[in-house]
N, C-alpha and C positions, 0 to 999 in steps of 0.2 A: 504494500500500500504506500502511495506517495503522500508526503506531508505538504500541506499548503498553509502558509501563515498569512493572514490578512492583517496588514499593519495600518493602524490609524493613530496618528499623532495629533491629539486634539488641542483646540485653542486654549482650553483650561481643564482643570482636574475634575474628575467625577462626572463627566458627561458621557452618555452612552455612545459607542462607535456605530452609529446607525448605518452609515454607508457600507461598512464592511459586513454588517449583519444582513443587509439586503442581498449582497452578493452571495453570501453563504446560503441564505434561505432559498434563493432562486436556483442556484446550482444544485443544491441538495435534493431538489425534486426529482432529478434524473437518477434513477437507480444505478446506472452504470457508474456515474460519478460518485454516488454515495458509497459504492462498493470499492472503488479504486483510490479514493482520496480521503484523507483525514483533514478536514478544514477546521482551522483554529484561528480565533481572533486574538490579536495582541494589540492592546491600546495603552497609551501613556500620554500625559500632557507634554506639550513642547517645553515646559519648564523643568522636566525631569533631567537627571544627569545623563547626558548623551552617551557617555562611556558605558554606563550601566545598561541603557537601552540597547546599544549595539552589541554588548556582550550577551545579553539575554537572547536577542534575535539570532546571533551567531551560534549560540549553544543549541539552538533548535535544529540546526543543519537541515532546514527544510528544502524540499525539492523546488518549491515555488514560493515566491514572496509577492504579494499584491499590496501595493502601497497607494494610499489616498493622498492626493497632492493639492494643497491650497496655498494661497498667498502667505498665510501665517506660519506654514511649516516647511516651505519648499527648500530653504537652505539646509535645514536639518535633514530632510529627505535626501538631498543630494549627497550629504556627508555619509549618511547611513548606507545609501546605495553603493557608494564607492567602497565603503568598508566591507559590506557583505560580498560585493563582487570580487574583491581581492581574496577574502577568506574562503568563499564558496564559488569557485569559478564554474562549476557544473550546474549551479542553480539557475532557474528561470525566474524572470522578473516581469511583472506587468504593472504599469503605472496608470492611474486614472485620476480624474478630478479636473476642475476648471482651470487650474494653473498649467497643466501639461497638454490638455486636449488641443489638437491642431498645431502643436509646437514641439513635436518629437525631435526635430533636428536641433533644437536649442538645449535639449536635456540628454539626448542619447548620442554618443559618438558612433561613427560608422562601424567601428570594430566591435561594438557591444551588440552582437546579433542575438544575444539571449535576453534582450529587453524589448518589450512591446509597449506601446502607448495606446490607451483607449481614448477615442475621440468623441465620445458622447455618453448617453445613458448607458450605464455599465453592465447591467444584469445579463442581457443577452450576449454581449460581446465576451464577457468573462466565462459564461457557460460554454460558448463555442470554443473559446481558447482552451479550456480544460478538456473538451472533447477531442481537440487535436492532440493534446499531450497524451491522451489515452492510446493513440495510434502507434506510439513509439518513434515514428518519423513524421513529426508534425509539419503540416503545410499551413503556415499562418496566413497565407493569402486566401484561405478558405474562411477565415474569421472576419466577420463584418465589423466595421467601425474601429479599426486599429491601424497604427503605423509601426513599421519596423524596418531595420536595415537588412538588405540581402545583396550580397556581391557588390557592395559599395553603393547601391541605390536605395533610396528611401521609398518603401512601398506603402501606399495608403489605400486601404480597401474601402469599398462603398459602405456607408453607414446603414445600419438596420433601421426599420421604422421604429418610432418610439412606441413604448408599450401603451396601448390605448386602454386595455382592460387590466387595470392594476391589480386585480385579484390574482393575476399570474404570479405575483410576488407574495409568498406566504408570510404571515406576520412573524417577525423575529421575537416579538414580545411573548406571545402565547406559546411560541415554540421553545421558550425557556433559554434563550441565548444569553440573557443578562443575569448575572449572579446577584441575588438579593443582598442588599446592603453595600454592594461595591460602588454603586452610582447614586448620585443625588439628583442629577439633571436628566430629564427625559426629553426626547425630541419626537414630536407628533407631526406626521405628514398625512394630510387627508387628501391632497391632490398634488399634481405636478404641472407646472407651467404658469405662465403669466400672460395676460392679454395685451400687455404694454411692451414697448420696445425702447425704454429709456436709454439714452446714450451711454451713461456711466455704468449700467447694470448688466450683469451676465445672464440674469434670470430669463428675461424675455428673448434675448438673442439666442439662447441655447435651446429654447423650446418652441421656436416658431409661433409663439403667441397662442398655442393650443393648451387647453387645460384638461387634463385627464384626472379622474377621481377614483379613490379607493371606495369600495362599497361601504354603505352606512353601518351595517352590523359589524363589519371588521373594525371600523374606527371606534365604535362604542365599546367593543371588547378590549381594544388596546387601551383606551382611557381607563376602563375598569381595572385592567392589569396594572397600569402605572399607579393607580391609587392604592390597590391592595398590596403592592410591593413598595409602598412608602417613598415614592419620588416626591421630593419637596417642591421641585419646579418643573413645569412643562413649558418647553419652548415650542411654539406653534410654527412649524417650518413652512407653512403655506405662504406664497407671495402676497396674498390678499385675503386675510382672515375676515370673514363677514361678507365676502362676495356672494356666497351661496346662502339661501335661506336655511339650509340644514346646519350651517355653522352656529346658528342660535341654539339649535337643539343640542349640538355637541357641547356648547358652553354650559347649558343647563345641566348636562350630564356630569361635567367636571365638578360643578358646584354640588350636585347631589352626592357624588362619590366623596368629595372632600368633607361634606357634613357627616358622612357615614364612617369614614376611616381616619379623618384628619389630614389626608393627603389628596391632591397637592395643596400647597399653601400659596404658591406664586405662579402666575401665568404671564408669559411674555409672548407678544404677537407682532406680526406685520399687518397693519390694518388695511382693509380694502380701500382703494383709492377714491371711488365715486359712490360709496354707500354710507354717508354720514349717519343716517337715522338708524340703520341696522348696526353699525359699529357702536353707536352710542347705547343702543339696547344691550349689546353684548357686554360692554364695559359696565353698565349698570347692574347686569345680572351678576357679574363677578364681584363687584364691590358689595352689593347687597348680600351676596353669599359669603362674605368674609374673606375672600381671596385677595391678596395683595396684587394690585395691577396698576399700571399707568398706561394711558392710551397714546401710542405714537401717532403723530400726524406728519406725514412725509412730504413736506413742501419742496425741499431742495433749493429753491430760489424763489424770490418774490418778483423777479423781473420777467415780463412776458417774452421778451426777445430771447432770454436765456432758455426759458422753457421750450420755446419753439426750436431752438438750435439742438436741444438734447432730446427732441421728439417726445416731449412730455406735455405739450399744450392741450392734448385731449383729456388731461386730468384737470378738472375745474377747481381753481383756487377757492372759489366761493364755497365749495363743499367743505373745505378744510376750516374756513373761518366759522361756518355754521356749526360744525362738529365741536370746535374748540369752545364756542360760546355755550353750547348745550352742556358740555362737560363742566365748564366753570360754574354755570348756574346750579348744577347738581353737586358741586364741591368734589368733583372727581379729578384726580391728577391726570395731566396730559403733558406731552412734550413735543415740541416742533423739531423736526429734523431738517437741517440745512447742509449743503456741501459747498466748500470753498476750495479752489475757484473753478467753477464750471465754465465751459466755453461761453463767451459773451458777457460774463460777469466782470465788472470792474470794481475797484475799491469803493467807488462812489455808489454804485448800484447795490453793492453788498451792505454798505453802511446804511443806505436808505431802507433796505429790506429789513435790517435789524430794528431800525426805528419804527417801521410800520408794524412789525410783530410786537414790539414792546407796547405800542399804542393800543394794540388789540388785546392786551393783558394776557398774553400767553403765559402759562405756568412756568415752563422751562424751555429754553431755546438751545438745542444742541447743534454744534457746527462740526461736521466731520471733514477730515481732509479728503480730497478726491484722489483715490487710488487709481492708477492706470492698470485696469484689470484686463487680462488677456481675453480675446474673443468678444469684446464689447464694441459697439459702434464707434465710440470715441477712440478706442485703441486702433481700430482700422482706419480712422481719419486723423490720426495724431499729427502727421506732418502738415496736413492742410490747416489744422487748427492751431498750429504752432506750439504744440504741447511739449514742455520740457519737464523732466522729472528729477527727483533726488531720491536716492536709495536710503531707506531707513537703516540706521546703523544697528543691525540686529543679526545675531548669529544663527537664528532659527527661521526668520521670515525672509521673504523675497519681495517685500512691499516697496513699490515705487510711488512716491507722492508727487502729484502734479504741482509744480512750483512756478510755472509760467505758462501763458498761452498768448495768443495774438492780442489779448486784451489786458494782460497784466504782466509786469516784469517780476523777477524774483524778489526785488525789493518791495514791490506792491504786495506780493504774496505774504511776505513777513509782516507787513503792516496789517493785512487782513487777519492774520492769526493773532497778532497783538490785540486787535480790536475784539476778536472773539473772547480772548482771556479777560479783557476789561469788562465786557458784557457779562461773562460768566460770573465774575467776582461781584459786580455792582448790581446786576439784575437777577440772575438765577439764584445767587446766594444771598441776595437782598442787602448787599453792602450799602447801596444808595437808592433803594427802591422808591421811597416816598419823595426824596429830593428830586430824583430824575423825572418822576411823573409831574411834580410841581413845575420844574423848569420847562418841561416840554409843553405843558398845558398853558403856561403863561407866556409862551413864545420867547423865553430867554435863551434856551439852549435845547435843541432836539436831542433825543436819546443818543443817537449815533455820534453827535458832536460832543456830548459829555464824555462818552467812552473814548473818543479820540483824544480829548484833553487828558483823561486819566492815563492813556497809553504814554503820552509825552512825560507825564509825572513819574509813572512806574519805571520808565527807562532810566531816569536820573537817579533813582534810589537803589543803587547797587550795594548800599549798606544794609538792605533789608533781605532777610531770608526768603520772604514771599516773592519779592521782585526778582531776586536772583533765580528762583525757581521758574518764574515766568520767562525770563530771558533765556535760560537754558532750554526750556521747553520749545520756544520758538526756534532757536538755533539748531536744536537736535531733533526736530520733528517729533517732539514729545506727544503732540496731539494724536499721533497714530495709535498710541497705546490706550487700551480700553480703560485702564485705571487712572489715567492722567487727570481727568476731571475730579475723580474721587480724592486724589492726593491734594488737589487745590482746595477742595471742600474741607478736608481734614485739617489743613494748615489754617485756613481763614476762619473756620467755625470752631476750632478746638485747640490744636497744638500751639498755634501762633495767633490766637484770637486777640490778645491785648496789642500785639504788634500791628495787626490789621486795623484795629480801632485807631491807633495812632497814625497810621498811614492815611486813613480816610480823613481824620481831623486835619492833618497837615495839608492834604490835597485841597479840600474845600476852602480852607482859610485863605488860600492863595488865588482863588478864582474871583472874577468880577462880580459874580452873583452873590458873593458873601455879604455884600452891603444890603441885600434884601432880608429883612427880619423874618419873613415867612420861610425863606430858604434855610435859615438857621434853625427854625422850628422843625422843619421836615428832616433836617440832618439829625437832630436830637431824637426824633421818632425812630429814624433808621438805626441809630446806635443802640437804642433800647430794645428794638424789635428784631434785631438780627437773630435768626434762628439758631438753635443748638442741634447739631446733627446727632449727637449721642444723648442718652438720657442722663442728665446731670443737673445740678442746682444752678438756677439762673442767677447771675451776678450783675450788679450795676457796673457799667463801664467806668473807667477812671477818667471822667470828663466832667467839667463844671457846667451842669445843666442850668441854663438861664431862661430858656423860652418855654420849657414845660416843667411841671412839678411832678416829681416821682416819689412815691412812698411805698415801702414794702407792704405786701399783702400776703395773707396766708396761702399756702399751697403753691409755691413756686410762681408767684404772681406779683404784679406791681399795680398800684393805683396811679393813674396818669391823668393830670389835668393839663389841657393844651388849648391854645387859642382857637376860635371858631374856624379859621381857614384850614387849620390842620385837621380838626375833627371832621370837617366836611369831606376832605380828600380821603381820610381814613374810612369814612362811612362808604364812599363811592367805590373804593378799591377793595375793601375787605369785609364790608358789613351789609352788602346788598342794598345800600341806600338808606339804611336804618337811621332814624333821626336821633341825634345826640344832643342832649341839653345839659350835660354835666360831666363829671369825671367818667373815665372808662377804665376797664380792668384789662390788663395785658397778662395772659397766662401762657406759660410754656409747658404744655402737657407732654406726658411721656408717649402716649399713643403706642406705636409699635417700635419706638426707638429702643436700641440696645445701649447699655453703658459701654464706655471704652473698655474693651476686654484686654487687660494687661497680659493675660496668659496666652493670648493669640499673637501671631506675628503682626508687624506693622502692615504688611501687605494684606493680611486678612481683614484688618480693620479698615484699610483704605478701600478694599473691595466692597465692604458694607457701605461706606460713604458713597461710593459710586452708585450703588443701588438706590440709596436714599435721595440722591439728586434727581432721580427719575420719578420719585414718589414725593414730590415737593410738599403736598398737603399733609403728609405724615410728620413733617418736621416744622411747619410754620406755626407761630404762636397764634393764639385766639384773642380777639378783641370783643369785649362785651360791655354794654352800658353798666356802670357800677350798680345802679339801682336794680336793674334786672338781675344781675349776678347775685346780689344780696337777697333779693326776693326769692330767687330760685334756691339759694342755700337754706333760707328759713323754711321754705316749703318742703325741702328735702329732709 
């Protein structure tokens, strides 16, 4: 019997290796393969010790290694492939995944005739590949959808049709492929494909805009299995969760399972692009059911010309604003997703877009770097668009960040990233939330212009640990890393909280608007109301409050008396227009916050902070009219 090891080096720890499991479940349907091959899955996070990973794979001495290749693990895959090729020259290798498909010549030298590359959906190609190995004298030209070297020529075979009836792929969950207790994060796929063809994205380009679905009973059974096997988090892998009416039923089933077993506790999704009402219903079901979730709203850009250039103009921007407004009214967390710099975007349009989003009272605005991903429309048009990239300095990833286009220089790119960090600090993390709204509403300074002024200030403060972190992040492409925003939140809201208070106070004191008494009032509100990301005792900032009166109140709260201009803004932004005629109560509730866990690593705590920034309403303080708060306390 031949040994086959399916290798999956995951983006983070304790997430199921679903791609490898699909390959195994599909191939194992064939009784000949089941009899001739022992298929085993090996997975490890990319953060694992590479020497240990290589040694473990080498010790298996497998006849075949199948490796899944992504932008986040490709450098590590290259290294392991070279190591295994040297140690096991008679082994066969098959590579698959979006990073290598249609790029065999970039990853396989002509002399490595024992390596093939899969160019599309993998299950059928992998099955045919194993069938050829059964013959003893394999002719890989008979395998659909692969590339390989033969006699110095690169041979690429015709791709098979995509699997339309996904029931062809047996469930790896109910088949028992995943050891109970080993994994925390499950991946649920209910369909494959995307009806859109956005320029930066591989999803639609790879699937020809067709969506094929797994049968309903199969999906329900998989959800039940995940719940009964105690998976804390379910990542919904569909490109557009909420596109189909049945997604609502699947969501209800997740809630029902969670109420019965306690799992899952967190749901993460990619929301449907043009179904705001259905997506809002889904999010409400999850929140009402006690599952922690935050609704992503994938705008990518606020500029109509940019959306046209990236073939995204068919996704209506007004559907996003309607969804965001609905979620905000229901006090459900959401976050806007943007990408910098897309083709057509300039620093000015980007800044204006941030201003527009802040005016719309978005909960959180995330700005991702644009990665130049293989097999996407932008990749195929990179020369025409003037795309220039910079490689992320990472020994496991092969990420190339777009740092210039025909519309922005590399210096412009850096300015845009600085602008994002200023917005993240002052808006998302509420550093100058009330002040920024006041300045924008009174016409003194638009949101984006305030952030630009903050950038100039932060650049000068190289004596600050926070500002040094920002400068290093911009220079080193730190925004590529998933936990970068979590580290900034940890610094500004916890570890270096007093330092950030001082930075804010020094910055605003040097601005022309500081002569406005109302601006000073709003700044004092900001200092007092900055959220705590961990569960901890709220403390008064070391600042001489002059415009508002603050008195300690029981239960991690403060009694606040402020001028009418401030309470009016406070009411409009955070209290649904409730009339305020006297003091207000500011309370920092624990909700689902965790304390800073000293027994955990710093990275584990920062990972928690990253998640909390996406669930903003879990960490924001509450404002209540004092009279109402005391009446409620007496009634209770």
